[in-house]
N, C-alpha and C positions, 0 to 999 in steps of 0.2 A: 326876696325868698326865692329860692329855684324853683324850677317848675315841674322837677322830676322828683318829687317825694313820693307819688302816687304811684304804683307800678301797678297793671293790668294784665290778668293773663286767664286762659279759660282752662288752663293745664293746671289740675287739683294735684298731681303729685310735683310737679313744679315749684304749684304753689306752697304746700306743705313744707316742701323741702327749705324754703326760705321762711315761712313764718310759723312753722310748727314748734320750735321751740318756744317762741312766744307766746302762743297759744297755750302750752302748757306748763308754761311757768307760772301761769295763775287761773288753774283748773277748773277751782269753783267760781271765779268769776265769768270763766270764759265759757262755762258748760254748754250752754246752747250753741254759741258758734262750734263747739266739737263736735256734740252729735250731728247736727244739722251738714256739715263740711263731712264727716263721715260718711252719712248717708249719702250725700253727693257722689263721694268716691265710689261707693258700691254702686251704685246705679250707673255712673259713666262706665266702671269697669264691664257690668255687665250687659249695656246698651249702646254701643258705639255709635248708633244712628240718632241715640236722642239729643235734642238741643243741648248744647252746653248752659253750665253755668258761669256766670264771672265770677271771678276773684281780684283783690284789690290789697293790697299792702302799702303802709304810708312808713316811710323810711326818714329818720333823721339821723346825723350824724354815723351813716351805717348800721342802724338800728332800726327793729320794727317796732314801732309804738303803736300801731292800731291795724285793724283789719276791716273789710267789708265782703260779703260775699251777696249776689244775687241771683237765684235761681231763675229756673225757665218758667216757673209757676209765678214769679214776681216778688218772692219773699227777700226783702233786703233785711240782712242781716248787718249790724253795725257792734263793733268794740267801743268802750267811751273815748269821746270826740270833744274838743272844746267848738264851741259855738263858730270861731271863725273857721277851724276845719270841718264841720257840717256845711257851712254854707260854698265853701269850695267842693267841697264833694258834689253836692245839690247840682251846683253851677255845670260841674265838669260832666257828670250823669247824662243831666239836661242836654246838653250839647252833643253828647255823642248818641245821643235818641234812644236812651234807656227810659225806660216805663216802670219801675217798682209801682207793684201794686200797695204794699203795705212794708212797714220797717219794723225790726225786733232789736231795742237795744235797751239801755239804762234809760231812767226816765229822763232824764236832762238831753241824752244825745237824742232821744226819739222824735222830743219835742222841738227841740233846737232844728233838726232836718227836716223835719214838718213844714216849721215854718218858712224855711228855707226851701223846701221845692214848692210851696205855695208861692213866693215872690219869685220863681224861676218860672213856674210853668202855669200860673192861676188855680193849681188843683185844689181844692179845699179840703184841709186834712181833717179825719173823725177819728179820737181815740175812742177802740169800742173794746178794748180787754185790760186788764192789767192783774198781777198775781204779786206775792211775795215770796221771795226765796229765803231759805232757811238751812243753814249748814247745821248737820247732827251732832251734836252734842253726845254723851252716853246714850248707849239704848238701855231703854227701862221700860218692859212689855206694863200695860195697863194694870192697875189691881183695883176691883178685882179683873182678873184675865175672864173675857167670854169663855162660854164653852164653847168648843168646838176645834175646828185645826184649817191651817193654811197649806194651800197646794199649788202649784204651778198649774195656768191652764195648759191644754191639751186641744186636740182638733174639734172635738165633741161641744168645748167651751165659747167658739167663736161667736154665735148668732148672740149667744147671753154678753160677751165682751163688748160686742160693735153696738148691741143696743144700750150696755149700760155706758158706753163713753158717749153713745150721742145723747143721753138724758143728761150725763154732766154738762157736756155742752150745752144745751139748754139751759141749764142751770146757770152758767157762769157767762150764757151769752156768746158763747164762741161761736158765731156763725160760718165761718169761712169752712172749720172741719165739719159741722153738718153738712154744708153744700156736699163737700167733698164725700162722705158718710151716704149721702141719699142718692148720690151719684154714682154708687158704687165702686169707688176709688178708694177704698180702706188703705190700699198699700201707699197710697202719696198720700194720705195723712199723717198728720205727726203720731198717730198710735200705733202705725202698720206696723213698725219694727220695735217696739217695746215688748218686755217679759211681762206678763202680768201673772199675778197671784191672786187668788180667791178664799175668801175665810168663809167655811161651813161649820153648819150646825152639826151637832152630834149625828142626827138624822141625814146629813149630805145635803141639806139645802142652802146652794151660796146667797152668801149676805152680804157681801161687802169683796171691793177689788183694790188692788195696788198695782201701778203699772211700776217699771225701772227700764231706764235706756240703760245700753250695753255700758261695760266700762273703758272707759275712752279716759287717760291721761288722770289714772285713776279714781275717776271720781263715776257716780252714778246719782244720774235724778230720778227721784219719787215721783212720779206727775202722770196721771190723775188718779187719787185717792178718792173712791167715790164710795157709799151708800145709797140705796134706795130712800125715800122718804119716810117711808114707813116704818123703816127699821132704824133709825138713826136712833142716837141716845143711848144705844146698848153696849157700846164701845167696841163694835166689831171692826170700826177702820182705824181703830187705835192699834188692835190686834193685827190686821192684815198690813200696815204700815211697819209694823216691827218685823213681821215675819218677812217681807219682802227686802226690808235693810239687812235682815240678817244675811236674805241669798246674796246681795249685794256684796255684803263681806265677806262671804267665801267664795264669790266668783274672782276677788281680787281688786275689789273697789276699796281706798282708803278713806274716803270724801264722800258722805251723802247729801244731796240737797233738795228737799223735799220740796213741793212747791202747793201754796194755797193761794185761792182769788180772795181779796177783803168781802167782795159781795156775797160770798159763798155760805150755806148755812153750816153753822156750828161742829156739826157731824163731820163736814168735808174738810175740819183741820185739822192737821196733825197734832198731837195736844201737847200742850206746852213741856209737860215732863219728858217728854220724849227727844227735846230737841234745845239746843242753844235759845239763848235768852234774843228778843230782837236787835240789839245792838248789833249782831252778825246776820241781819239783814238785808236784802238787797230787795228793792224795789224794779219790779219791769211794769214796759207798760207797750202796749201794742194799738199803734194809730194805720185808719185806714188812707190812704193817699187817693186811691182811686177804684170805683168798684166794677171796674173793665180787667181783663187778662192784660198781662203785659207782652209785648213782643221783645227778645234781648236782639236789640240791634247796636250799633254803634261800632267800635276798632279795639277791643283788645290790645294791651303791649302799648298805649296811650297813657300817659302821665299826668298828673293835675297836682297844681299847686297846694300846699298845705294851708292854716292860716298860722299865729306865730308859733315856732317850735318850742317843745318844752317837756319835761317831763311829764311821762306818762300818765294819765287820768287815775286818779286813785279809784279802788275799786268800793265807791260809796254808794252809788245807784245803778240800775240797767233799767232801761223801758224795753216792752216790744209790743211790737203792734202792727195793723196792716195800714199807716205809718208808724206808728208806736206800740208797743206791746207791753213789756211789766219792766218792772224796777228791782233791784238787789241792793242791800248794805253789807260789806265784810270788814 
């Protein structure tokens, strides 16, 4: 097996020039890498002094088969990989001195990488969050539709949005985001670049919210959807999810991927009548690799051997985590 299948770089524009078509070819499966990498690209353009992320692409027969990205905060994102490929990547990253704090990928990939990372570094992984990702089918408003209306948030809603996002994270056990919010690093959290829609009652009281990513590759992810506990069971979450999805369609999105966590209260889940059935579901998991932050060291441009080459991994399951996070079925 040649040793030059993994190509590493810190130049996000060069990486996208080589791997952009691969990511866009399956935008639903790759929606998290697409949105994460776009955020890194914007941050890099705005702050040239910021520590650079590391990007890698796996090539076989002159085609990109998979990618990874490692952010300055230690978030390692992976597209689906075989067990042999994750083991080779874990060994290579450890050998270069990289220390990812957590990994986000499909369930199988995240779990395999976590096991390999433990073997090569001794760090015991811990899965701390997982969700299911659904692809939007026909957009059907809830019946009966709750009274009120949806609207985009503005500056005066910031405190409310931040508080609700923190409550959402507490409900689903998303401690990493809570830490960022409590540290005042809202813009660095995964919610910092979202577009929020709020559902208000006829009296103008906010009762539910839904957030959407920007349109990238024709895809928009609706995440999170949150209603305070004392207001659940009244259809507000379904109504605001529909409203956020309509705005995503108007913005140019042609595929929506709403997310919910399996451990969330029922009101937190987009209603099944709004979305395609679970056979289009992707499970994602997040696994914690280490509790401390990571420093990006090593030498981009070095390459690593993959496991046995083969056809691209089907979009059956994805995981996300700090080292594994959540899964997806397509």
